[in-house]
C-alpha positions in Angstrom: -140.2 0.3 -143.8 -139.9 -1.6 -140.6 -136.3 -2.3 -140.3 -134.8 -0.7 -137.2 -131.3 -0.6 -135.9 -129.0 1.1 -133.3 -125.4 1.0 -132.2 -123.9 1.1 -128.7 -120.5 1.6 -127.2 -119.3 0.6 -123.7 -115.9 0.6 -122.1 -114.2 0.6 -118.7 -112.7 4.1 -119.2 -115.7 6.1 -120.5 -119.4 6.6 -119.4 -121.9 4.7 -121.4 -122.7 6.1 -124.8 -125.8 5.1 -126.9 -125.3 6.0 -130.5 -128.5 5.8 -132.6 -127.2 6.0 -136.2 -130.7 6.4 -137.6 -130.9 9.9 -135.9 -127.1 10.7 -136.3 -127.1 11.9 -132.7 -125.0 10.9 -129.6 -126.4 10.6 -126.1 -124.3 10.1 -122.9 -125.7 8.4 -119.9 -124.2 8.9 -116.4 -122.7 5.9 -114.6 -125.4 5.8 -111.8 -127.8 4.5 -114.5 -125.7 1.4 -115.0 -128.2 -0.9 -113.4 -130.7 -0.3 -116.1 -130.5 0.9 -119.7 -133.1 0.9 -122.4 -132.5 1.4 -126.0 -135.7 2.7 -127.6 -135.8 1.7 -131.3 -137.8 3.8 -133.8 -140.8 2.3 -135.7 -139.3 2.7 -139.1 -135.8 3.2 -140.5 -134.9 6.9 -140.8 -138.3 7.8 -139.3 -139.8 8.8 -135.9 -142.7 6.7 -134.8 -146.0 7.9 -133.6 -148.9 6.2 -131.8 -152.4 7.2 -132.8 -155.4 6.3 -130.7 -158.0 7.7 -128.2 -160.9 6.4 -126.2 -163.3 7.0 -129.1 -160.9 5.3 -131.5 -160.1 8.6 -133.3 -156.7 10.2 -133.6 -156.2 12.6 -130.8 -152.5 13.4 -131.0 -149.2 12.2 -132.4 -146.6 11.4 -129.8 -143.4 9.5 -129.9 -143.7 5.9 -128.8 -141.1 3.1 -128.3 -142.4 -0.3 -129.2 -139.2 -2.3 -128.7 -136.8 -1.8 -125.8 -133.5 -3.5 -125.1 -133.1 -3.7 -121.3 -129.9 -4.4 -119.3 -130.6 -6.1 -116.0 -126.9 -6.3 -115.1 -124.1 -3.8 -115.1 -121.9 -2.2 -117.8 -119.2 -4.8 -117.3 -121.6 -7.7 -116.8 -124.7 -6.8 -118.8 -127.7 -9.1 -118.9 -129.9 -8.2 -122.0 -133.6 -8.7 -122.4 -135.8 -7.3 -125.1 -139.4 -6.1 -124.7 -141.8 -6.1 -127.6 -144.9 -3.8 -127.1 -146.3 -4.3 -130.6 -149.6 -6.0 -131.0 -147.9 -8.7 -133.0 -144.6 -10.6 -133.2 -141.2 -9.2 -134.2 -137.9 -10.7 -135.2 -135.0 -9.1 -133.2 -131.3 -9.4 -133.8 -128.3 -8.5 -131.5 -124.9 -8.4 -133.1 -121.4 -7.9 -131.7 -119.4 -5.1 -133.5 -116.2 -5.2 -131.5 -115.4 -7.0 -128.3 -112.2 -6.3 -126.2 -111.8 -8.7 -123.3 -115.5 -9.6 -123.4 -117.6 -12.6 -124.4 -121.3 -13.4 -124.7 -123.3 -16.4 -123.6 -124.8 -17.5 -125.9 -122.5 -16.2 -128.6 -123.5 -13.3 -130.8 -125.1 -12.7 -133.2 -128.5 -13.7 -131.6 -131.7 -13.6 -133.5 -135.0 -14.2 -131.7 -138.7 -14.2 -132.4 -140.4 -12.0 -129.8 -144.1 -12.6 -129.4 -146.5 -9.6 -128.9 -146.4 -7.9 -125.5 -143.6 -10.1 -124.3 -140.1 -9.8 -122.7 -137.5 -12.4 -123.8 -134.0 -13.0 -122.4 -131.2 -12.6 -125.0 -127.8 -13.0 -123.5 -125.3 -12.3 -120.8 -122.0 -10.5 -121.5 -119.0 -10.9 -119.3 -115.3 -10.0 -119.0 -112.8 -12.7 -120.0 -110.1 -11.4 -117.6 -111.0 -9.3 -114.6 -107.6 -7.5 -114.5 -107.7 -6.3 -118.2 -109.4 -3.3 -119.8 -112.6 -4.1 -121.5 -114.9 -2.5 -124.1 -117.6 -3.6 -126.4 -119.9 -2.3 -129.1 -123.0 -4.0 -130.5 -125.8 -3.3 -132.9 -129.6 -4.1 -132.7 -132.3 -4.3 -135.3 -135.7 -5.8 -135.7 -138.4 -6.4 -138.3 -142.1 -6.7 -137.8 -143.8 -10.1 -138.2 -142.9 -13.8 -137.8 -140.3 -14.7 -140.4 -141.1 -16.6 -143.6 -144.8 -17.2 -143.0 -146.9 -18.7 -145.9 -149.7 -16.5 -147.4 -152.8 -18.6 -147.2 -154.6 -17.7 -150.4 -158.4 -18.3 -150.1 -161.1 -15.7 -150.5 -159.9 -12.7 -152.7 -159.3 -9.4 -150.9 -162.3 -7.1 -150.5 -162.3 -3.8 -152.2 -161.5 -1.1 -149.5 -164.3 1.3 -150.3 -168.1 1.6 -150.3 -170.1 -0.8 -152.5 -171.6 2.0 -154.5 -168.2 3.5 -155.4 -165.7 2.7 -158.1 -162.1 3.7 -158.5 -159.1 3.1 -160.7 -155.7 1.6 -159.8 -153.3 4.4 -160.5 -150.1 2.5 -159.7 -149.7 -1.3 -159.7 -147.1 -3.9 -159.1 -143.5 -2.7 -159.6 -144.8 0.8 -160.4 -141.9 3.1 -161.5 -143.2 6.0 -159.4 -142.6 4.5 -156.0 -143.1 0.7 -156.0 -139.5 -0.3 -156.5 -138.4 -1.7 -153.1 -139.0 -5.2 -151.7 -141.6 -3.7 -149.2 -143.5 -1.9 -152.0 -143.0 -4.0 -155.2 -146.4 -5.7 -155.0 -148.3 -2.7 -153.5 -151.1 -0.9 -155.3 -152.4 2.7 -155.3 -156.1 3.2 -155.6 -156.9 6.7 -156.8 -159.7 8.2 -154.6 -160.8 11.6 -153.3 -159.5 12.7 -149.9 -162.0 11.7 -147.2 -163.2 8.5 -148.9 -164.1 5.9 -146.3 -161.6 3.0 -146.1 -162.7 -0.5 -145.1 -160.6 -3.6 -144.1 -159.8 -5.8 -147.0 -159.3 -8.8 -144.7 -159.9 -9.6 -141.1 -157.2 -9.4 -138.5 -155.8 -7.4 -135.5 -154.5 -3.9 -135.7 -150.8 -4.3 -135.1 -149.9 -0.6 -135.2 -151.1 2.9 -136.2 -148.2 5.1 -137.2 -146.9 7.8 -139.4 -143.9 6.7 -141.5 -142.3 6.8 -144.9 -143.2 4.0 -147.3 -139.8 3.8 -148.9 -136.1 4.8 -148.4 -136.5 8.3 -149.9 -135.7 10.6 -147.0 -137.4 13.5 -148.8 -140.8 11.8 -148.9 -143.4 12.9 -146.4 -144.3 10.3 -143.7 -147.8 8.8 -144.4 -150.4 8.0 -141.8 -151.0 4.3 -141.9 -152.6 1.3 -140.3 -151.0 -2.2 -140.2 -153.3 -5.2 -139.7 -151.9 -8.6 -138.8 -153.7 -11.5 -140.5 -154.2 -15.0 -139.1 -151.6 -16.5 -141.4 -148.9 -14.0 -140.2 -149.0 -11.7 -143.2 -149.8 -8.0 -142.7 -152.0 -5.6 -144.6 -150.7 -2.0 -144.8 -153.1 0.8 -145.5 -151.4 4.2 -146.0 -152.1 7.8 -147.0 -154.9 8.1 -144.5 -156.6 11.3 -143.4 -155.7 12.9 -140.1 -158.4 12.4 -137.5 -160.1 9.7 -139.4 -158.8 6.6 -137.7 -161.8 4.4 -136.6 -159.9 1.6 -134.9 -157.2 1.3 -132.1 -154.1 -0.8 -131.7 -154.8 -4.3 -130.6 -158.4 -4.2 -131.8 -159.8 -7.1 -133.8 -161.3 -6.0 -137.1 -163.5 -7.8 -139.6 -163.4 -7.9 -143.3 -165.4 -4.9 -144.5 -165.1 -3.0 -141.3 -164.5 0.8 -141.4 -161.0 1.6 -140.3 -160.3 5.2 -141.6 -160.7 7.6 -144.5 -158.2 8.3 -147.3 -155.9 11.3 -147.1 -153.6 13.4 -149.3 -150.7 12.0 -151.3 -148.2 14.8 -150.3 -146.6 14.6 -153.8 -146.8 17.1 -156.6 -148.8 15.9 -159.7 -150.0 12.8 -157.8 -153.7 12.6 -157.0 -154.9 11.5 -153.6 -154.9 7.7 -153.3 -155.0 4.8 -150.9 -151.7 2.7 -150.8 -152.2 -0.9 -149.9 -149.5 -3.6 -149.6 -149.6 -7.2 -148.3 -146.4 -7.8 -146.5 -144.5 -10.4 -144.6 -141.1 -10.8 -142.8 -138.8 -12.5 -145.2 -136.1 -13.0 -142.6 -135.1 -9.6 -141.1 -136.5 -7.9 -144.2 -140.1 -6.7 -145.0 -141.2 -7.8 -148.4 -144.5 -7.3 -150.2 -146.2 -10.3 -151.8 -148.8 -10.6 -154.6 -152.5 -10.9 -153.8 -155.8 -11.0 -155.6 -158.9 -8.8 -155.2 -162.6 -9.3 -155.8 -163.5 -8.4 -159.4 -166.8 -7.2 -160.7 -167.8 -10.7 -161.5 -167.0 -11.8 -158.0 -164.0 -13.9 -159.1 -160.4 -13.2 -158.0 -158.6 -10.6 -160.1 -154.9 -9.7 -160.1 -154.7 -5.9 -159.6 -153.1 -4.0 -162.5 -152.6 -0.3 -163.3 -155.6 1.2 -165.0 -158.0 -1.5 -163.7 -161.4 -0.1 -162.8 -162.4 -1.5 -159.4 -166.1 -2.1 -158.8 -167.9 -4.3 -156.3 -169.9 -7.2 -157.6 -173.6 -6.3 -158.3 -174.9 -9.0 -156.1 
């Protein structure tokens, strides 16, 4: 899930404290850093983010990467906040006031902004109301991937994500009781396939991120290696449960429908066979949600994916 948040506390009496609730840790920053502060937000709620890419477009390593940074160009008592988006696609960012004492914001909080890919955008300027009075403030930040409330442009059905000579069964469909019960997974499908099966793009677009993250809010689940592809209409295709070392694309790369992107990996669940997880998602206004889609059936006509459906490429 791509819904990130953090909380921060500042006052005239104490050094700056950044509290990232998603990690349940507290960090203290000395006062000589007051001219610049960056809040690094994680890729997924309750999950550490990783970037996966190398010159030959294979996974070389898994390292922490901050895609979104809140920057203070001012001081603790007079902060000027900008936000930097290093994703290869837009995000929706929100800054909210928790508690202000002798402080105000211009413009007023909360502020919600669309931040284009690879862009820094100014948010607001905080200031003291009275220079002779004590001051303190706390605020929260969060963001969601994608432009909000885009319309899914239904046209050509989605290509099957495996070789033309292969055939596989959908082992979990829409609203599957096993793990498709959240807004982000409700309209996802799991295609049962052996580990190492080549995975192809179901639709053209740009690789927005390659990461390892949980697909739901279950903190006990194992983070899955996944690729997110941003489509022309603003929707995003999520391919998950991919094999380590199999990634054949890089972040920011344009990919075509039917292009090899990776190989399928393990499921990491007992009594669940290896499968490819695919979901078509959009930002529904500070919340990721999955949306229905159709795939190419054996006859070449659009088919709604259902559990138990045998997937085969058209014979022509």
